[in-house]
C-alpha positions as MATLAB code, in Angstrom:
seq = 'MTARDVIIEGGPVPLAARDHGGHGAPVLLLHGLGGTLLHWEAVAPLLTGAHRVVAMDLRGHGLSGDGPWEWEAVLDDVRAVIDHFGLDDPLVVGHSLGGMIAIRWALRHPDGPGIVNLDGLRSAETEPRHYAGVEPEELTVLLAELKAVFDAQAEAMARPLPEAHAALYPQRALRTTEDGVRVRPHAALAGQIRYDPHFRDSVPAVADIRCPALFVLATENLPGLPGRVGELMPALRAGIRRDLLPLTAGRPHLRVLELPASHGMVAERPELVAEAVLEQLRA';
ca = [
      15.527   20.895    2.981;
      12.112   21.788    1.570;
      10.454   18.853   -0.177;
      10.837   19.061   -3.955;
       8.190   17.806   -6.388;
       9.059   16.488   -9.845;
       7.307   14.865  -12.790;
       9.460   12.179  -14.397;
       8.852   11.929  -18.145;
      10.155    9.529  -20.743;
       8.556    6.279  -19.594;
       5.218    4.659  -20.430;
       3.457    7.051  -18.004;
       4.570   10.309  -16.367;
       5.467    9.691  -12.731;
       5.049   12.213   -9.932;
       7.476   12.056   -7.010;
       8.447   14.098   -3.969;
      12.039   14.313   -2.754;
      11.978   14.859    1.004;
      15.765   15.148    1.145;
      17.932   13.781    3.929;
      21.244   11.961    3.886;
      22.082    8.308    4.372;
      20.714    5.023    3.069;
      17.788    5.775    0.733;
      14.130    4.948    1.369;
      11.345    4.891   -1.234;
       7.750    5.189    0.009;
       4.751    3.640   -1.805;
       1.159    4.505   -0.864;
      -1.937    2.313   -0.996;
      -4.889    2.022   -3.384;
      -6.605    5.386   -3.806;
      -3.809    7.229   -2.001;
      -1.088    9.628   -3.098;
       2.405   10.516   -1.981;
       0.773   12.904    0.520;
       0.056    9.759    2.538;
       3.630    9.971    3.881;
       3.752   13.615    4.959;
       3.847   12.778    8.684;
       6.270    9.854    8.313;
       8.876   11.196    5.892;
      10.249   13.960    8.183;
      10.819   11.343   10.890;
      13.149    9.462    8.524;
      15.162   12.249    6.890;
      17.406   12.756    9.907;
      19.297    9.613    8.935;
      18.091    8.716    5.438;
      17.373   10.092    1.975;
      13.610    9.820    1.492;
      11.542    9.883   -1.696;
       7.810    9.213   -2.156;
       5.955    8.643   -5.436;
       2.446    8.609   -6.846;
       1.702    5.188   -8.319;
       0.425    5.038  -11.897;
      -3.240    6.017  -12.048;
      -2.917    7.883   -8.739;
      -2.173   11.442   -7.716;
      -0.363   13.383  -10.436;
       1.093   10.324  -12.182;
      -0.247    9.238  -15.561;
      -2.711    6.487  -16.348;
      -1.689    3.025  -17.463;
      -2.880   -0.569  -17.126;
      -2.168   -2.287  -13.822;
       0.545   -4.757  -14.755;
       2.833   -5.611  -11.853;
       6.031   -5.733  -13.891;
       5.189   -2.371  -15.442;
       4.547   -0.918  -11.978;
       7.926   -2.247  -10.824;
       9.467   -0.533  -13.841;
       7.810    2.700  -12.656;
       9.451    2.227   -9.275;
      12.798    1.662  -10.975;
      12.342    4.840  -13.040;
      11.879    6.913   -9.880;
      14.888    5.280   -8.218;
      17.047    5.953  -11.262;
      15.854    9.546  -11.615;
      16.957   10.426   -8.091;
      20.098    8.316   -8.207;
      18.997    6.249   -5.231;
      21.410    3.409   -4.576;
      19.438    0.282   -3.633;
      16.734    1.888   -1.484;
      14.706    0.178    1.190;
      11.232    0.017   -0.381;
       8.454    0.750    2.116;
       4.870    0.176    1.041;
       1.492    0.461    2.733;
      -1.437   -1.752    1.664;
      -1.243   -1.920   -2.165;
       2.218   -0.358   -1.861;
       3.230   -3.237    0.403;
       2.098   -5.720   -2.227;
       4.266   -3.896   -4.763;
       7.134   -4.094   -2.258;
       6.761   -7.887   -2.133;
       7.051   -8.062   -5.919;
      10.055   -5.730   -5.714;
      11.705   -8.081   -3.192;
      11.194  -11.021   -5.556;
      12.794   -9.072   -8.382;
      15.718   -7.948   -6.176;
      16.651  -10.905   -3.935;
      20.049   -9.349   -3.106;
      18.690   -5.881   -2.294;
      18.498   -4.188    1.105;
      14.901   -5.292    1.480;
      11.382   -4.064    2.083;
       8.932   -3.013    4.761;
       5.359   -4.156    4.143;
       2.808   -2.178    6.155;
      -0.361   -4.281    6.354;
      -0.231   -5.099    2.638;
      -0.701   -8.862    2.552;
      -4.322   -9.640    1.798;
      -7.390   -7.801    0.561;
     -10.385   -7.855    2.889;
     -12.562   -8.989   -0.017;
     -11.121  -12.440   -0.537;
     -11.821  -16.147   -0.172;
     -13.445  -17.765    2.883;
     -10.362  -19.930    3.452;
      -8.350  -16.779    4.169;
     -10.348  -16.095    7.326;
     -10.025  -17.817   10.688;
     -12.392  -18.250   13.620;
     -15.783  -17.666   11.967;
     -18.370  -20.359   11.334;
     -18.837  -21.067    7.594;
     -22.486  -20.026    7.408;
     -21.800  -16.790    9.287;
     -18.747  -16.126    7.134;
     -20.830  -16.466    3.949;
     -23.285  -13.845    5.195;
     -20.568  -11.424    6.270;
     -18.604  -11.784    3.040;
     -21.742  -11.041    1.035;
     -22.237   -7.864    3.069;
     -18.601   -6.911    2.522;
     -18.922   -7.441   -1.242;
     -21.978   -5.191   -1.275;
     -19.935   -2.452    0.430;
     -17.129   -2.732   -2.138;
     -19.626   -2.871   -5.015;
     -21.254    0.337   -3.770;
     -17.859    2.017   -3.532;
     -16.994    0.931   -7.074;
     -20.311    2.259   -8.375;
     -19.699    5.594   -6.643;
     -16.208    5.824   -8.150;
     -17.709    5.523  -11.622;
     -19.762    8.720  -11.097;
     -18.684   12.342  -10.640;
     -18.371   13.335   -7.002;
     -20.900   15.662   -5.394;
     -19.227   18.986   -4.661;
     -19.410   18.449   -0.900;
     -17.705   15.055   -1.211;
     -14.994   16.365   -3.528;
     -14.051   18.909   -0.882;
     -13.117   16.047    1.458;
     -10.341   14.811   -0.852;
      -6.917   16.381   -1.383;
      -6.816   17.990   -4.813;
      -4.011   15.635   -5.800;
      -6.388   12.655   -5.496;
      -8.960   14.102   -7.925;
      -9.225   14.547  -11.674;
     -11.500   16.963  -13.487;
     -13.449   15.591  -16.456;
     -16.058   17.037  -18.801;
     -18.881   15.808  -16.584;
     -17.408   16.697  -13.203;
     -14.749   15.833  -10.639;
     -13.822   12.198  -10.099;
     -11.592   10.442   -7.624;
      -8.413    8.706   -8.785;
      -7.746    5.980   -9.742;
     -10.536    5.724  -12.268;
     -13.120    3.008  -11.665;
     -11.797    0.636  -14.348;
      -8.275    0.616  -12.927;
      -9.551    0.229   -9.371;
     -11.652   -2.722  -10.511;
      -8.694   -4.308  -12.250;
      -6.666   -4.083   -9.051;
      -9.579   -5.250   -6.908;
      -9.799   -8.616   -8.662;
      -6.090   -9.185   -9.245;
      -4.912  -12.425   -7.548;
      -1.781  -10.831   -6.029;
      -3.859   -7.981   -4.597;
      -6.344  -10.402   -3.109;
      -3.607  -12.509   -1.496;
       0.116  -11.721   -1.413;
       0.918  -14.091    1.454;
       2.066  -17.078   -0.686;
       4.686  -14.888   -2.412;
       6.430  -14.331    0.942;
       7.797  -17.888    0.725;
      10.097  -16.842   -2.134;
      11.523  -13.643   -0.598;
      15.289  -13.850   -0.102;
      16.133  -10.279    0.912;
      15.410   -8.778    4.364;
      11.711   -8.055    4.873;
       9.616   -6.685    7.724;
       5.870   -7.319    7.794;
       3.972   -4.894   10.017;
       0.520   -6.185   10.963;
      -2.415   -4.166   12.282;
      -4.089   -5.249   15.504;
      -7.214   -3.065   15.419;
     -10.197   -2.360   13.167;
     -10.460    0.719   10.999;
     -12.921    3.092   12.684;
     -16.309    3.561   11.077;
     -16.651    0.264    9.220;
     -20.259   -0.095    7.967;
     -22.749   -2.685    9.184;
     -21.257   -5.927   10.463;
     -18.154   -5.697    8.282;
     -16.096   -4.954   11.380;
     -16.832   -8.471   12.639;
     -14.837   -9.860    9.703;
     -11.648   -7.935   10.347;
     -10.348   -9.898   13.368;
     -10.931  -13.091   11.377;
      -9.017  -11.651    8.416;
      -6.108  -10.663   10.668;
      -6.149  -14.102   12.298;
      -6.047  -15.765    8.893;
      -3.069  -13.648    7.834;
      -1.142  -14.579   10.992;
      -2.026  -18.242   10.586;
      -0.744  -18.320    7.001;
       2.178  -15.875    7.302;
       3.968  -17.057   10.415;
       4.853  -20.538    9.086;
       6.486  -18.844    6.081;
       8.706  -16.691    8.314;
       9.548  -19.296   10.973;
      13.246  -20.172   10.994;
      14.018  -17.477    8.411;
      15.660  -14.598   10.316;
      15.669  -12.295    7.293;
      11.852  -12.247    7.489;
      10.446  -10.469   10.552;
       6.900   -9.806   11.736;
       5.872   -6.860   13.927;
       2.407   -6.212   15.322;
       1.504   -2.538   15.619;
      -1.248   -1.198   17.913;
      -3.126    0.470   15.084;
      -5.618   -0.259   12.304;
      -5.002   -0.612    8.586;
      -4.752    3.188    8.636;
      -1.539    2.945   10.677;
       0.440    5.430    8.567;
      -1.973    8.220    9.449;
      -2.815    6.973   12.954;
       0.658    6.195   14.282;
       3.292    7.810   12.055;
       5.874    7.759   14.831;
       5.542    3.999   15.308;
       5.622    3.399   11.550;
       8.773    5.516   11.251;
      10.425    3.670   14.133;
       9.644    0.322   12.496;
      11.267    1.506    9.268;
      14.313    2.871   11.101;
      14.700   -0.354   13.056;
      14.577   -2.363    9.842;
      17.277   -0.143    8.376;
      19.419   -0.613   11.474;
      18.839   -4.361   11.425;
];
């Protein structure tokens, strides 16, 4: 089946979705901050042999409409897509921000078939106590450098893109305004998400998950990190493991898998991501 794109109207914001087809237990795919449903193009075909697969653009992203970032409203968006396609209790798979949404979905649906969270537990720009293995003084310096990187990105998002930069983005991730082409989501929404407590740290919420959940953790750094920011990433991953594993110990419905990839695992290792999802469905 050729993938079919739809715009779902009637809710607070229009929602764009792509039906990849397939037969079997349904799967809904949620991308990360700044992404679109195109994020899943290499993964979805690996799932449709045994499952019905749908991906969506989150509000403020891709071809979906704009709206404030309120977690319950976002979960209602997810429900609207599920209802539109007649999906019967899908496994919700989310990467990064999408994984954080999946955690909230699991809390709302404790008797559901569950979630797969792909490296969506903690923002890199977070509190010193969330890191492990770095001396406090060194950590302060590195976190300041990291904040400067994020601040520069936020400032760039608030301006129109140079033509050469715009060409690097898929058209679906851009919006045309009176003063030029800008990346989605708009800077105000991205800033709202950036400082949201659940986005900065979703680990504590894992303690209340009652449905099956798989947490897939990266083991490597994203390539091309600026300056010394890369030195922080192993400490961030160590802090996540330190805080997550006690919450999953003795709870067989919560599983942890380490994947030999970076935070960009969906693009880097689509076959391993797909196999993790399929194994969760089998389990």
